[in-house]
KOLNURO-651935 format. One record per residue (C-alpha): residue in one letter; x, y, z. Coordinates in steps of 0.001 Angstrom, whole numbers, plus 524288, in hexadecimal, padded with zeros to 5 digits. Example, Ala and Ser with C-alpha at 12.3 -4.5 7.8 and 13.67 -1.06 7.14 Angstrom:
2
A8300C7EE6C81E78/S835667FBDC81BE4/
***
This chain:
89
X687F79BB13DBA7A/X695C99C102DBCB0/X6921D9C884DB12C/X686E09CD72DB706/X68DC39D076DC3DD/X697959D77DDBE91/X68D789DFC8DB6E7/X685CA9E2C7DC4B6/X693F09E468DCBA7/X6979C9EF34DC073/X688419F6F5DC222/X68B709F730DCF7A/X698B19FDD6DCEE1/X69375A05CFDC26D/X68868A0A3DDCCF8/X6916AA0BAFDD8CD/X69A6AA1380DCE6F/X68F4EA1BE9DC95A/X68AA4A1E80DD94C/X69937A22B9DDD5D/X698E7A2B10DD3C9/X68C3CA331BDD732/X68C32A3E1ADDE89/X68B4EA3D34DEDB5/X67D6FA46B2DECF6/X677CFA3C44DE300/X67991A3211DE859/X67260A35E9DF673/X66797A3B44DED2B/X66734A2D3DDE704/X66856A256CDF2EB/X65CADA2F13DF80F/X65386A2ADADED8D/X6558AA1CFFDEFF5/X6531AA1F1ADFE27/X6481CA2743DFAF5/X6433FA1C12DEF81/X64517A11D4DF9B3/X63C7BA174CE0513/X6332FA19BFDFA46/X63352A0C83DF7DE/X633BAA076EE03EF/X62600A1143E08ED/X61EADA0CC9DFCF2/X621AD9FD3AE004D/X61E279FE67E0E2F/X61125A06F7E0957/X60D769FBAFE0299/X6114C9F114E0DD7/X607DA9F9D4E1617/X5FC089FAB0E0D84/X5FE8A9EBAEE0A64/X5FC1B9E50CE16F6/X5F24D9F224E1AD9/X5EAAA9EE0CE0EB8/X5ECE29DE4FE1289/X5E1FF9D74EE1990/X5E9E89CF19E22DA/X5E1209C3B4E23BA/X5E42D9B531E21A5/X5DAC09AB20E2067/X5DBC39A061E29CB/X5D7899927AE248B/X5D87698458E28C2/X5E4CD97E59E21B0/X5E1109726FE18E7/X5E78896616E19EF/X5EBC9963D7E0B6A/X5EF5295706E0CC1/X5E22695492E11AD/X5DC2D95885E02DE/X5E12695147DFB71/X5DF1A942E1DF9F2/X5EB3B93E07E0177/X5E9D9935C7E0EC1/X5EE6B93D36E1A14/X5FCD9939BBE1F85/X5FB5A931D8E2AD8/X5FC3093935E383C/X6068892E97E3F7E/X612EC92F38E3D25/X619A4925CFE3516/X62585923F3E3CD9/X626F191CA8E4837/X62AF592290E54BE/X637C092188E59CE/X6394C91BA8E6720/X645A891B7DE6F48/X64AA790F8CE7464/
***
């Protein structure tokens, strides 16, 4: 686990050094590309959500709830509580 963490730390340090070594104009250009990709991806997701919700039929079938205990051959539980009531003295 420590080996993996060291490799990731080394990779991040190398990435940071490469970023700092890049000219400022190039950094701005890369940031603009990432932002444009983010905006495009967000637009696609919002479009798909709107399209899916507009095409969906928002209807739900409402039926009576079936009691699963009665479908088997088990006897139904007694209707009364099996505990004796506690009376104040």
